[in-house]
C-alpha positions in Angstrom: 0.0 -0.1 -0.1 1.6 3.4 -0.7 2.2 6.2 1.9 -0.7 8.6 0.4 -3.6 5.9 1.5 -2.6 6.5 4.7 -4.6 9.8 4.7 -7.6 8.4 3.0 -7.5 5.6 5.3 -7.5 7.7 8.3 -10.8 10.1 6.9 -12.4 6.6 6.3 -11.9 5.7 9.8 -13.2 9.4 11.6 -16.2 9.3 9.1 -17.1 6.0 10.0 -16.9 7.2 13.8 -18.9 10.5 13.4 -21.7 8.4 11.2 -22.3 5.7 13.9 -22.2 8.6 16.8 -24.5 10.5 14.9 -27.2 7.6 14.5 -26.6 6.7 18.2 -27.3 10.2 19.6 -29.8 11.0 17.0 -29.4 14.8 16.5 -32.5 17.1 16.0 -34.7 15.5 13.3 -34.2 18.6 11.1 -30.9 18.3 10.7 -30.4 14.7 11.1 -31.4 13.0 7.8 -29.1 16.0 5.8 -26.3 15.3 8.2 -26.2 11.7 7.5 -26.7 11.9 4.0 -23.7 14.5 3.7 -21.3 12.0 5.9 -22.6 9.0 4.1 -21.4 11.0 0.5 -18.2 11.8 2.1 -17.5 8.0 3.3 -18.3 6.9 -0.2 -15.6 9.7 -1.5 -13.1 8.5 0.8 -13.9 5.1 -0.2 -13.7 5.6 -4.3 -10.4 7.3 -3.3 -8.9 4.4 -1.8 -10.1 1.7 -4.3 -8.7 4.1 -7.2 -5.3 4.5 -5.1 -5.2 0.6 -4.8 -6.6 -0.7 -8.3 -4.4 -1.9 -11.0 -7.1 -2.8 -13.6 -9.6 -0.9 -15.4 -12.7 -2.8 -13.8 -11.6 -2.2 -10.2 -10.4 1.6 -11.0 -13.9 2.3 -12.4 -15.6 0.9 -9.5 -13.8 3.7 -7.9 -14.6 6.3 -9.8 -17.9 5.6 -9.4 -18.1 5.9 -5.2 -16.0 9.0 -5.8 -18.3 10.8 -8.3 -21.7 9.6 -6.6 -20.0 11.2 -3.0 -18.9 14.3 -4.8 -22.2 14.7 -6.2 -24.0 13.5 -3.2 -22.4 15.6 -0.8 -22.8 19.2 -2.0 -26.4 19.3 -1.9 -26.5 17.3 1.2 -24.0 19.9 2.9 -26.0 22.3 1.8 -29.4 21.6 3.1 -27.7 20.4 6.4 -26.6 24.4 6.7 -30.0 25.6 6.1 -31.4 23.6 8.6 -28.6 24.0 11.0 -28.9 28.1 10.7 -32.8 27.6 11.6 -31.6 25.6 14.5 -29.5 27.5 15.8 -31.5 30.7 15.5 -30.7 32.4 12.6 -33.3 31.4 9.9 -32.7 32.6 6.5 -35.4 33.1 3.6 -33.8 30.5 1.6 -34.4 27.6 4.1 -38.2 27.8 3.0 -37.5 28.3 -0.7 -37.9 25.6 -3.2 -35.0 26.6 -4.9 -33.3 24.8 -2.3 -33.3 21.5 -4.0 -31.9 22.9 -7.1 -28.4 21.9 -6.3 -29.7 18.1 -5.4 -31.3 18.6 -9.2 -28.2 19.3 -10.9 -26.3 16.9 -9.0 -28.6 14.1 -10.1 -28.2 15.3 -13.9 -24.4 15.3 -13.8 -24.7 12.2 -12.0 -26.2 10.3 -15.1 -23.8 12.2 -17.8 -20.7 10.7 -15.6 -22.8 7.0 -15.9 -23.4 7.7 -19.6 -19.5 8.5 -20.1 -18.3 5.2 -22.1 -20.8 6.1 -24.7 -20.1 9.7 -25.4 -16.9 10.5 -23.5 -17.9 13.9 -22.6 -17.1 13.5 -18.6 -13.7 12.2 -18.2 -11.3 10.0 -19.6 -9.6 7.9 -16.9 -6.3 6.8 -16.5 -4.8 3.8 -14.1 -2.2 5.4 -12.0 -2.4 8.9 -13.5 -4.8 11.9 -13.3 -7.8 11.7 -15.3 -8.3 13.7 -18.3 -11.4 16.2 -17.4 -13.8 17.1 -20.5 -16.7 19.8 -20.7 -19.3 17.8 -18.5 -16.7 17.4 -15.6 -16.3 21.1 -15.2 -19.9 22.1 -15.2 -19.9 19.1 -12.4 -16.9 20.7 -10.3 -18.3 24.1 -10.5 -21.6 23.4 -9.3 -19.9 21.1 -6.6 -18.2 24.0 -5.2 -20.4 26.7 -5.8 -23.0 24.4 -3.7 -20.1 24.1 -0.9 -18.9 27.3 -1.0 -22.8 28.7 -0.6 -22.6 26.1 3.2 -19.2 27.6 4.0 -21.0 31.4 3.3 -24.1 30.4 5.5 -22.0 29.0 8.4 -20.0 32.3 8.2 -23.4 34.1 8.6 -23.8 31.7 11.5 -20.8 32.8 13.0 -21.9 36.3 12.6 -25.3 36.9 13.8 -25.0 34.1 16.6 -27.0 35.2 19.6 -24.2 33.7 22.0 -20.6 32.6 21.8 -21.7 29.3 21.6 -23.3 29.4 18.5 -20.9 31.6 16.8 -17.8 29.3 17.6 -20.4 26.1 16.0 -20.5 28.3 12.4 -17.0 28.8 12.5 -16.4 25.1 13.2 -18.6 23.9 10.5 -17.5 26.8 8.2 -14.1 25.1 8.6 -15.0 21.4 8.3 -16.9 22.3 5.0 -14.0 24.7 3.5 -11.6 22.2 4.3 -12.3 19.1 1.8 -13.2 22.0 -0.9 -9.4 23.4 -0.4 -7.9 19.9 -0.6 -10.0 19.0 -3.9 -9.1 21.9 -5.6 -5.5 21.8 -5.0 -5.6 18.6 -6.3 -7.8 19.6 -9.4 -5.8 23.0 -10.1 -2.7 22.0 -9.5 -0.3 22.9 -12.5 1.6 19.3 -12.0 -0.1 16.1 -11.6 0.0 15.3 -7.7 0.4 11.9 -6.4 -2.3 11.3 -4.3 -5.9 13.5 -4.1 -5.0 15.6 -1.0 -8.8 16.1 -0.6 -8.9 12.9 2.2 -6.4 15.5 4.2 -9.3 18.2 3.9 -11.5 15.5 5.3 -9.6 14.4 8.3 -9.6 18.2 9.3 -13.3 18.4 8.7 -13.8 15.2 11.1 -10.9 16.7 13.5 -12.7 20.0 13.6 -16.3 18.2 14.1 -14.9 16.3 17.0 -14.0 19.2 18.8 -17.1 20.6 18.1 -19.3 18.1 19.4 -17.0 17.7 22.8 -16.7 21.4 23.3 -19.4 23.0 21.8 -22.4 20.5 21.8 -22.5 20.7 18.4 -25.3 18.8 17.0 -27.2 18.8 20.5 -30.2 16.5 20.8 -32.5 19.7 21.0 -32.7 23.0 20.1 -32.3 25.8 22.7 -35.1 28.7 21.7 -34.7 31.4 24.6 -38.5 32.4 23.8 -39.6 29.0 24.2 -37.6 28.8 27.6 -39.3 32.1 29.0 -42.6 31.2 27.5 -43.4 28.4 29.9 -41.1 30.3 32.7 -43.5 30.2 35.9 -41.4 33.6 36.6 -42.1 36.9 34.7 -39.6 38.2 32.8 -39.1 41.6 31.3 -36.5 42.9 28.9 -35.7 46.7 29.2 -33.4 48.7 26.6 -30.9 51.3 27.8 -33.7 53.9 27.9 -35.9 52.0 30.1 -38.7 51.0 27.6 -40.1 47.5 27.6 -38.3 45.4 24.9 -40.2 41.7 25.8 -42.4 40.4 28.3 -43.8 37.2 28.7 -46.7 35.6 29.7 -45.9 35.4 33.0 -45.3 38.9 33.5 -48.5 39.9 31.3 -50.4 37.8 34.1 -48.8 39.6 37.0 -49.0 43.2 35.6 -52.3 43.0 34.1 -53.6 46.1 34.9 -50.4 47.9 34.4 -50.7 48.2 30.8 -47.2 46.7 30.2 -46.3 46.7 26.3 -43.2 46.6 23.6 -41.9 50.2 23.8 -44.1 51.3 26.8 -41.7 53.1 29.3 -41.6 49.6 31.6 -40.7 51.7 35.4 -43.5 53.7 35.0 -46.0 50.5 34.5 -44.2 48.9 37.3 -44.4 51.5 39.4 -48.2 52.3 39.0 -49.1 48.3 40.0 -46.7 48.4 42.8 -47.0 49.4 46.3 -44.8 50.6 49.2 -43.9 47.6 51.7 -44.3 50.1 54.6 -47.3 51.9 53.4 -49.5 49.2 50.7 -52.3 52.1 50.4 -49.4 54.2 48.8 -48.5 53.6 45.4 -45.0 53.6 44.5 -42.7 56.4 43.2 -40.7 56.0 39.9 -37.8 57.4 41.0 -38.1 55.0 44.6 -38.1 51.9 42.1 -35.6 53.0 39.6 -33.1 53.5 42.7 -34.1 50.0 44.4 -33.6 48.2 41.3 -30.3 50.1 40.3 -29.0 49.3 44.3 -30.0 45.7 43.8 -28.4 45.1 40.5 -25.0 43.7 41.9 -26.7 41.1 44.5 -28.9 38.0 43.8 -31.8 39.0 45.3 -33.8 42.2 44.6 -36.2 44.6 46.2 -39.7 43.2 47.5 -43.0 45.0 46.7 -46.4 44.9 47.8 -48.9 44.6 44.9 -52.6 43.8 44.2 -55.9 46.0 44.7 -55.2 46.3 48.5 -51.5 45.3 48.2 -52.2 42.3 49.6 -49.5 40.5 47.4 -46.0 40.4 47.3 -43.8 40.8 44.3 -39.9 40.4 44.3 -38.1 41.9 41.2 -34.3 40.2 40.4 -32.7 42.9 38.0 -29.8 41.6 36.0 -27.9 44.0 34.0 -27.6 42.4 30.2 -23.9 43.5 29.1 -23.3 46.2 26.2 -22.1 44.9 22.6 -21.2 45.9 19.9 -23.6 47.9 17.6 -26.1 47.9 21.1 -26.4 49.6 24.5 -26.9 48.2 28.0 -29.8 47.2 29.0 -31.9 45.2 32.0 -33.7 41.8 32.8 -36.4 42.1 35.2 -37.4 38.6 37.2 -40.7 39.3 38.6 -41.7 36.4 41.1 -44.7 36.1 43.3 -43.8 35.5 46.6 -47.2 36.0 48.6 -47.0 32.4 49.6 -43.4 32.3 50.3 -44.2 35.4 52.6 -47.1 33.5 54.1 -45.1 30.9 54.7 -42.2 33.1 56.5 -44.5 34.9 58.3 -46.1 31.8 59.4 -42.6 30.1 60.6 -41.7 33.5 62.3 -44.7 33.7 64.2 -44.2 30.2 65.3 -40.2 31.1 65.9 -41.3 34.1 68.2 -43.9 31.8 70.2 -41.5 29.3 70.4 -38.8 32.1 71.6 -41.1 33.0 74.1 -41.8 29.9 75.4 -38.1 29.2 75.6 -37.7 32.2 77.5 -40.4 31.9 80.3 -40.0 28.1 80.5 -38.5 27.1 84.1 -36.3 24.5 82.6 -32.8 24.9 81.1 -32.6 23.7 77.5 -29.4 23.1 75.4 -29.2 21.3 71.6 -25.9 20.0 70.7 -24.9 18.2 67.5 -23.5 14.8 67.2 -20.1 16.2 67.2 -20.5 17.9 70.8 -20.9 21.4 69.6 -23.6 23.7 70.9 -26.1 25.1 68.8 -28.3 26.6 71.4 -29.3 26.9 74.7 -31.5 29.2 77.0 -31.1 31.7 79.4 -32.7 29.4 82.0 -29.7 27.1 81.3 -27.5 29.7 81.8 -28.9 30.7 85.1 -29.2 27.1 86.5 -25.3 26.1 86.7 -24.2 29.6 86.8 -22.6 29.5 83.1 -20.1 32.5 82.2 -20.9 34.9 79.6 -17.5 33.4 77.7 -19.4 30.3 76.6 -21.6 31.0 74.0 -23.6 28.7 71.1 -20.8 27.7 68.6 -18.4 26.1 71.3 -17.9 22.8 71.8 -20.1 20.9 75.0 -16.7 20.2 76.9 -16.1 24.0 77.5 -19.0 23.6 80.0 -17.5 20.2 81.9 -14.8 21.8 84.1 -17.3 25.1 85.3 -20.1 22.3 86.1 -18.1 19.8 87.6 -17.0 22.6 90.2 -20.6 22.8 91.3 -21.3 19.2 91.8 -21.5 17.0 94.9 -20.7 13.9 93.0 -19.7 14.6 89.4 -19.6 11.2 88.6 -23.4 11.4 88.2 -23.1 13.6 85.3 -20.0 11.8 83.9 -22.1 8.4 83.5 -24.9 10.5 81.9 -22.7 11.9 79.2 -21.2 8.6 78.7 -24.1 6.8 78.1 -25.2 9.1 75.6 -22.3 9.0 73.6 -22.1 5.0 73.6 -26.1 4.9 72.5 -26.7 8.2 70.7 -30.7 6.8 70.2 -30.9 6.4 74.1 -33.2 8.5 76.3 -31.1 9.6 79.6 -32.7 10.9 82.8 -30.9 11.5 85.9 -30.7 13.7 89.1 -27.8 15.2 90.7 -26.9 17.9 93.8 -24.9 20.8 93.5 -22.8 21.9 96.6 -25.0 24.9 97.3 -27.9 22.3 98.0 -29.9 22.4 95.2 -31.5 19.3 93.5 -31.3 19.4 89.5 -32.7 17.0 87.3 -30.9 15.9 84.0 -32.5 14.7 81.2 -31.9 13.9 77.4 -33.3 12.5 73.9 -31.8 12.5 70.6 -32.9 14.9 67.8 -34.3 12.9 65.1 -34.7 14.2 61.6 -35.9 11.9 58.5 -35.1 9.1 60.8 -31.6 10.5 61.1 -29.8 11.8 64.7 -29.0 15.4 63.9 -28.3 16.0 67.4 -29.6 15.7 70.9 -31.5 17.8 73.7 -30.7 18.1 77.2 -32.9 19.6 79.7 -32.2 20.6 83.2 -34.9 21.3 85.6 -34.7 22.7 89.4 -36.3 20.5 91.6 -35.5 21.6 95.2 -38.8 22.6 96.2 -40.3 19.8 94.6 -38.4 17.4 96.6 -38.6 19.6 99.9 -42.7 19.2 98.9 -42.6 15.7 98.5 -40.6 15.3 101.7 -43.2 17.5 103.4 -46.1 15.5 102.1 -44.6 12.0 103.1 -43.7 14.0 106.5 -47.2 15.0 106.6 -48.6 11.7 105.7 -46.5 10.0 108.2 -47.7 12.3 111.0 -51.4 11.8 110.0 -51.3 7.9 110.2 -49.5 8.4 113.4 -52.3 10.5 114.7 -54.9 8.2 113.6 -53.0 5.6 115.6 -52.5 7.9 118.7 -56.1 8.6 118.6 -57.1 4.6 118.8 -54.5 4.1 121.3 -56.2 7.6 123.5 -59.7 5.7 122.8 -58.6 2.5 124.3 -56.8 4.0 126.9 -59.6 6.4 128.2 -61.6 2.9 128.6 -59.3 1.9 131.1 -58.8 4.8 132.8 -62.5 5.4 133.0 -62.9 1.8 134.8 -59.7 2.7 137.2 -61.0 6.3 138.4 -64.4 4.8 138.6 -63.7 2.1 140.8 -61.0 3.7 143.0 -63.1 6.6 143.5 -66.3 4.3 144.9 -63.9 2.3 146.8 -62.4 5.7 148.5 -65.7 6.2 149.7 -66.1 3.0 151.3 -63.2 3.3 153.5 -62.3 5.7 156.6 -60.4 8.9 155.6 -56.4 8.3 156.5 -55.9 5.2 156.3 -53.4 3.2 154.4 -55.8 2.0 151.7 -57.6 5.2 151.4 -53.9 7.1 150.4 -52.8 4.1 148.1 -57.0 4.9 146.4 -56.0 8.3 146.3 -52.7 7.6 144.8 -54.1 5.5 141.9 -56.3 8.4 141.3 -53.8 10.5 140.9 -51.5 8.3 138.5 -54.8 7.8 136.6 -55.2 11.5 136.1 -51.8 11.8 135.0 -52.3 9.1 132.8 -55.3 10.9 131.0 -52.7 14.0 130.8 -51.0 11.6 128.9 -53.6 11.1 126.4 -54.6 14.4 126.5 -51.0 14.6 124.3 -51.8 11.7 122.2 -55.4 13.8 121.4 -53.6 16.8 121.1 -51.1 15.8 118.7 -53.9 13.6 116.9 -56.0 16.8 116.5 -58.8 15.6 118.2 -58.2 17.6 121.5 -61.1 19.7 123.2 -60.2 22.8 123.7 -62.1 24.9 126.8 -61.1 28.6 125.8 -61.3 31.2 128.3 -59.1 34.8 128.7 -56.0 33.9 130.7 -52.3 35.3 131.5 -50.0 33.6 130.6 -47.5 34.6 133.2 -50.1 33.3 135.9 -51.0 30.2 134.1 -46.9 29.8 134.5 -46.2 30.8 138.4 -49.4 28.1 138.8 -47.5 25.1 137.4 -44.1 26.3 138.5 -44.0 24.5 141.9 -44.8 21.3 139.9 -42.0 22.4 137.2 -39.7 22.3 140.1 -40.3 19.1 141.5 -40.4 17.3 138.0 -36.8 18.4 136.9 -33.5 16.8 137.9 -31.6 18.1 140.8 -28.6 20.7 139.2 -30.8 22.2 137.2 -32.0 26.0 138.0 -35.2 27.0 136.7 -35.2 31.3 136.3 -38.6 33.1 135.5 -38.7 37.0 133.7 -42.7 36.6 133.0 -44.1 40.2 132.0 -46.8 41.9 134.5 -50.0 43.2 133.1 -49.4 41.4 129.7 -52.8 41.3 127.5 -54.9 38.2 127.8 -55.0 35.3 125.2 -57.8 32.8 124.0 -56.7 29.8 125.2 -56.9 26.5 127.3 -55.2 26.9 130.7 -54.5 23.3 131.5 -53.0 22.9 127.7 -50.9 26.1 128.1 -49.5 24.6 131.4 -48.8 21.6 129.6 -46.6 23.7 127.0 -44.8 25.3 129.7 -44.3 22.0 130.8 -43.1 20.4 128.5 -40.9 23.0 127.0 -39.1 23.3 130.5 -38.8 20.0 131.0 -36.9 19.4 127.6 -34.4 22.1 128.5 -34.0 20.6 131.9 -33.2 17.1 130.3 -30.4 18.5 127.6 -28.6 19.4 130.5 -25.8 16.9 131.9 -25.1 16.1 135.4 -22.6 19.2 135.9 -25.7 21.2 136.1 -27.1 24.2 134.0 -30.3 26.6 133.9 -33.5 27.0 131.8 -34.9 30.8 131.4 -38.8 31.1 130.7 -39.4 34.4 129.7 -42.7 36.4 128.7 -43.5 39.4 127.0 -45.6 41.2 124.4 -44.2 41.3 120.8 -45.4 43.1 117.5 -44.2 41.8 114.3 -42.9 44.3 111.6 -40.9 46.0 114.5 -38.7 43.5 115.4 -36.4 42.4 112.5 -35.4 39.0 114.6 -38.8 37.8 114.4 -39.1 38.4 110.5 -35.9 36.7 110.2 -37.2 33.6 112.5 -40.8 33.2 111.8 -40.9 35.0 108.3 -44.3 36.2 107.2 -46.7 37.0 110.4 -50.4 38.1 110.7 -50.3 41.5 111.7 -51.4 42.3 115.3 -49.4 42.3 118.7 -48.2 38.9 120.1 -47.3 37.1 123.3 -44.2 35.6 123.1 -43.4 32.4 125.5 -39.4 31.8 125.3 -38.0 28.9 127.1 -33.9 29.0 126.7 -31.6 26.2 128.2 -27.9 26.1 128.5 -27.9 22.4 127.5 -25.8 20.5 124.7 -27.7 21.7 121.9 -29.0 19.4 118.7 -27.3 18.9 115.1 -29.5 19.7 112.4 -30.7 16.1 111.9 -31.9 16.2 115.9 -33.7 19.4 115.2 -35.4 18.2 112.0 -37.4 15.3 114.1 -37.6 16.8 117.3 -41.3 17.4 116.8 -42.3 13.7 115.3 -43.8 11.4 117.7 -42.1 8.8 119.6 -38.9 10.5 118.6 -36.7 11.0 121.7 -33.2 11.2 122.3 -33.4 10.1 126.0 -33.0 6.5 126.9 -36.4 6.3 128.4 -38.4 9.2 127.2 -41.9 9.0 125.6 -41.2 11.1 122.4 -44.9 12.7 122.9 -44.1 15.7 124.6 -42.4 18.2 121.9 -45.3 16.4 119.3 -48.2 17.1 121.5 -46.6 20.8 122.2 -46.6 21.3 118.8 -50.1 20.4 118.1 -51.1 22.4 121.0 -49.3 25.5 119.8 -51.3 25.2 116.5 -54.7 24.7 117.9 -54.3 28.1 119.6 -53.3 29.6 116.5 -49.8 30.2 117.5 -46.5 29.6 115.5 -43.0 27.7 117.4 -39.7 28.6 116.3 -36.3 26.5 117.1 -33.0 27.7 117.3 -30.2 25.2 118.5 -26.8 24.2 117.8 -24.2 22.1 119.4 -22.8 23.2 122.4 -24.6 26.3 122.6 -28.1 25.2 123.8 -31.3 25.8 122.8 -34.1 28.2 122.2 -37.8 27.7 121.7 -40.3 30.6 120.9 -44.3 30.6 120.9 -46.2 33.4 119.6 -49.7 33.4 120.3 -52.0 36.1 119.5 -53.0 38.7 122.1 -56.4 40.2 122.9 -57.4 43.8 123.3 -59.5 43.0 126.7 -58.0 42.6 130.3 -57.9 39.3 131.5 -61.4 38.4 133.4 -61.3 37.2 137.2 -61.5 33.7 138.0 -65.1 32.1 138.9 -65.3 30.5 142.0 -67.4 27.3 142.9 -68.2 24.7 145.4 -67.9 21.0 145.1 -71.5 19.6 144.7 -73.0 17.7 147.8 -73.5 14.1 147.9 -77.0 13.0 145.8 -79.1 10.2 145.8 -81.6 9.6 142.8 -84.3 8.0 141.7 -85.0 6.1 138.4 -83.7 3.4 136.1 -80.7 4.5 134.0 -79.5 1.8 130.7 -75.9 1.9 130.4 -74.5 0.7 126.7 -70.9 0.1 126.4 -69.0 -2.8 124.2 -66.1 -2.7 127.0 -67.3 -5.2 130.1 -65.0 -3.2 132.8 -66.4 0.1 131.7 -69.8 -0.9 131.9 -69.7 -2.5 135.2 -67.4 0.3 136.7 -70.4 2.9 135.6 -73.3 0.4 136.8 -71.3 0.6 140.6 -71.4 4.2 140.4 -74.8 4.5 139.5 -76.2 2.2 141.7 -74.5 3.7 144.7 -76.5 6.9 144.3 -79.6 5.1 144.0 -80.3 4.5 140.6 -81.7 1.2 138.9 -79.1 0.0 136.2 -79.9 -2.0 133.1 -76.5 -2.6 130.8 -76.1 -3.6 127.2 -73.5 -4.6 125.3 -73.8 -2.9 122.4 -76.3 -0.1 120.4 -78.3 -3.1 119.0 -79.3 -4.9 122.1 -79.7 -1.3 123.7 -82.6 -0.2 120.8 -84.2 -3.6 121.6 -83.9 -3.2 125.4 -85.8 0.5 124.7 -88.5 -0.9 122.8 -89.2 -3.5 125.4 -88.9 -1.4 128.8 -88.7 2.2 126.8 -91.5 3.3 129.7 -89.4 2.5 132.5 -85.9 3.7 131.3 -85.5 7.4 132.8 -82.0 7.9 130.9 -79.6 6.4 128.9 -75.5 6.6 129.0 -74.6 5.1 125.5 -70.9 5.1 124.7 -69.6 6.5 121.1 -67.7 3.9 119.7 -68.8 0.3 119.4 -68.8 -2.5 116.8 -71.6 -2.9 114.5 -74.1 -0.2 115.5 -72.4 2.7 116.5 -73.4 5.2 119.4 -74.6 7.9 116.8 -76.6 5.2 114.9 -78.2 4.2 118.2 -79.0 7.4 119.5 -81.0 8.1 116.2 -83.0 4.9 116.9 -83.7 5.7 120.2 -85.0 9.0 119.3 -86.7 7.6 116.8 -88.8 5.2 119.3 -89.2 7.9 121.7 -88.1 11.9 120.9 -88.1 12.7 124.3 -85.4 10.3 125.3 -83.1 11.5 127.6 -79.5 9.8 126.0 -75.8 10.7 127.3 -73.3 10.2 124.9 -69.8 8.7 126.3 -66.4 9.2 124.6 -62.9 9.1 125.2 -62.8 12.0 122.6 -63.9 15.8 122.9 -67.4 16.5 122.6 -66.4 18.4 119.6 -65.2 15.5 117.7 -67.5 12.3 119.6 -70.5 14.0 118.5 -70.0 15.8 115.7 -72.2 14.2 113.0 -74.9 15.0 115.6 -74.3 18.6 115.7 -77.6 20.6 115.4 -79.1 17.8 116.6 -81.7 19.0 120.1 -80.4 17.8 123.7 -77.6 16.2 122.9 -76.0 15.1 126.3 -72.1 14.4 126.5 -69.5 13.0 129.5 -66.3 12.4 128.3 -64.0 9.7 129.8 -62.0 8.8 131.8 -65.1 10.1 134.6 -64.9 9.3 138.2 -67.9 9.3 140.2 -68.4 12.8 141.0 -68.3 13.7 137.5 -70.2 10.9 135.7 -73.3 11.9 139.0 -73.1 15.4 138.4 -73.9 14.6 134.8 -76.8 12.3 135.0 -78.2 14.3 137.8 -78.6 17.0 135.4 -80.0 15.4 132.7 -82.7 13.4 135.1 -83.4 17.2 135.7 -84.5 18.5 132.8 
């Protein structure tokens, strides 16, 4: 093979590759057929050129010539049609594109190919020679002129595209196609018009050059794109309004969306755009005012360099929002700069943004008002947000801000913790299991208790961070402790009341029998003295039950106007006999103090309990207890405010008992009012609990100050009266009395029933006994006419005293019934309040008390 055949072979390969590319990617239909025909024609020419170069006989040489002239005669018309369609495709339409004369080159080529095919008969086309240049005749020169004219016409069309193209890409495409067309023409003309025959046809070199240019165009300039890019078609379908302005501000173009948005503005080609826009727009701050042209022009000019344009209101009432995004159009040769205005309806966007802002403002206000500290962190540990309450709870310094790493808080928090391991453990759990929720409590060194909780922050199923919550639960824990303490005291109060009731029944038996036995004995004897001691012990036991009932809140106060100093003086001798030796009691009792409304026996109990408590706190080396009374006025004494806090207005009577004992620590001081709590080896633990109950029942307050080694101070404040103390009323004991009649005694306790029967029989009364309420009702039904009064226990099983009372009164409305209970009268007959003729006697009672009450009832 000759070396001159290499360019021809390379052109065949390149043309075949381009043809395969075109068939695979299928360019736009308007250029596809002409492009394929042109490439096939050029490929046929290259194949024929190769065959003629290799031919050694006339037949093979004739076949090669057929391919050559078939390709040459077809490539011109095909390439000419391609150039016309390419110009229309690139937005540079030519009038010749739709003219019937565009098919003239194809007709001429067909006729000339007939002349070539009939050449063996008339010899007017050419005389072929093997291994030499052919001899050209008249028809051949006509063919060459037509082919060159058509191809050069294509070059002219491509150069027109390069000059008139709308953008640089289009213009570069025109230059590429012009070069690809001119290359083979120049190569072929060089071969034809060379003064001396050339050893090979340079047309193949031109074809290689054309193929190379087209490959560059395909990969660098998207030559033969799959679909035409028409700017007007894009703008027609653009949802945003687009308005093109010239340098004078006149409308060059407005797409349908712009015409819809500004339907009332009279926007049309050649009209002043800014004037039309200003008439349709409103000032964002004053929706009822039209926008001024100068203001609109200034806003557009200022926003020309930014990606976002100004926002305006529009519509009949300015209820819609329109954003104008201006883009400067650069100046070109023979034209001046203008603007492209993109009009975007952002009514929905602004409504959504307003809704988001409203929600954000509510969220910000909620986070600011919440009593919980909140922190949001990223998976990497960076702080995204924390509210002011978070900063307040842990005392976060101002230097720590969102964006810092959460570890910067650790050292600060650790310094405040009583046990830093709790927080570290919670943080490590969250790191090890990002999807885990945590909840824990930790205590700060200042005594506060903080609840810490966290949970992952999720978005679309992915963990995007973690939310931490801190809540100060100090008061909650104190309240819960107070509730538990109150529940414990309530339970103990119920138990104390039950014990007092049963104990009073026993004391009623003891006191009743002792009083009867004492009457049967000669005064001054040993037995009488023993019974007197039994009675006194029972009375002291009764005081103990009074303390139990006072703690249970069921004590019955006998209120009267009292001088507290006089009440304490009356019990001073008893106190001196009760305290240990070596303890001195000193009194600083105020004179002429205002009276208080209270129960004398219970106020004496307060004084005795406080003095006894102080005396027992003093060790064997001895010490003193100081008892003081005086009038104080809250609001005038700072110390009272510090000790008691806010107090009700008005003067108060202060009773203060201080001792020089060993004092109490915080734990002991917090439990001294718990029932059955005592620091003594053999103490009952009811004195201070009952004292607190008595003080509260008198609407007073009690405060304790104590510390180890400095003793204790108990301060009681009671409300004062403005009236003077009334003198004590005297009385004489009732004389012995003998009665007549029958008494029905009802009590579920056999011993109480027997003791009461003995007492009443000793006065001459007849007695009928019943063990429960049902039996009492039955006996009254049978013998009611003979029963003068009923002594009825309140607390009984099966039928209670209250039910039995109602049943008896239903049988006989005039029945005289005396209710009896170890509880105070107000508590025992609370359900019968308001009923007529409700009589009561309190257990434990001795003979004198019971007889006096029965005598009063029978006398009615």
